[in-house]
C-alpha positions as CSV (number, residue, x, y, z in Angstrom):
1,M,27.4,148.6,106.7
2,T,25.3,147.0,104.2
3,E,26.1,144.4,101.5
4,L,24.3,144.0,98.5
5,I,24.4,140.3,97.3
6,D,22.1,138.8,94.3
7,G,19.8,142.1,94.9
8,I,19.4,141.1,98.8
9,E,20.8,144.1,101.4
10,Y,22.4,142.3,104.2
11,L,24.4,143.4,107.3
12,S,27.1,140.8,108.8
13,A,25.9,139.5,112.4
14,A,28.4,141.9,113.8
15,A,26.8,144.8,112.1
16,A,23.1,143.5,112.6
17,A,24.4,142.8,116.6
18,R,25.6,146.5,116.9
19,E,22.0,147.5,115.5
20,L,19.9,145.5,118.1
21,A,22.6,146.4,120.8
22,T,22.9,142.7,121.4
23,T,25.9,139.9,120.9
24,E,26.7,138.0,117.9
25,M,26.0,134.6,119.5
26,K,22.3,136.3,119.8
27,I,21.8,137.1,116.0
28,L,23.0,133.3,115.6
29,M,20.1,132.0,118.2
30,L,17.7,134.2,116.2
31,L,18.8,133.1,112.9
32,K,18.4,129.7,113.9
33,K,15.1,130.4,115.5
34,G,13.7,131.9,112.4
35,A,13.1,135.6,114.2
36,L,15.7,136.5,111.2
37,K,16.6,136.0,108.3
38,G,20.1,135.4,106.5
39,E,22.7,133.3,104.7
40,M,25.8,131.8,105.6
41,I,28.4,133.6,103.2
42,D,32.0,132.5,102.5
43,G,32.1,131.0,106.1
44,S,30.1,134.5,107.7
45,W,26.9,134.9,108.8
46,F,24.6,137.6,107.3
47,V,21.3,138.9,108.1
48,T,18.7,140.6,105.7
49,A,18.3,144.0,106.1
50,A,14.8,143.6,105.8
51,S,14.2,141.1,108.2
52,L,16.3,143.3,111.0
53,S,13.9,146.4,110.3
54,C,10.9,144.1,110.9
55,Y,12.5,142.4,113.7
56,D,11.0,143.6,117.0
57,P,13.2,142.6,120.3
58,S,10.5,143.3,122.4
59,S,8.1,140.5,121.5
60,T,7.8,137.4,123.6
61,S,6.3,135.8,120.8
62,P,7.5,131.6,120.7
63,E,6.7,131.7,117.2
64,A,9.6,131.4,114.5
65,D,8.2,134.3,112.1
66,P,9.3,137.7,112.6
67,S,7.6,140.0,114.8
68,C,6.9,143.2,112.7
69,R,7.5,146.4,114.2
70,T,4.7,149.0,113.3
71,S,7.1,151.3,111.6
72,C,8.3,148.6,109.2
73,K,7.9,149.3,105.8
74,A,10.0,146.2,104.0
75,S,7.6,143.8,101.6
76,S,10.5,141.2,101.8
77,C,10.4,140.4,105.8
78,G,7.4,138.2,105.7
79,C,5.2,140.6,107.9
80,H,3.1,141.9,105.1
């Protein structure tokens, strides 16, 4: 389930973890590395839906920038 905050679509860290079939801890690590974009809101971490749709979990790139899937169409994830 997504939430619209200040015009930006977010998913909770738990929802993002389910989306990527991983753990919340991995999502937090990806946020810290800059591989995903998000914010802490009211004490909980949220991931932008755009960065999640652009994230490529198979990427082995050490860069902090999100790796774009070829099917990514989000203009706000930084990969365009």
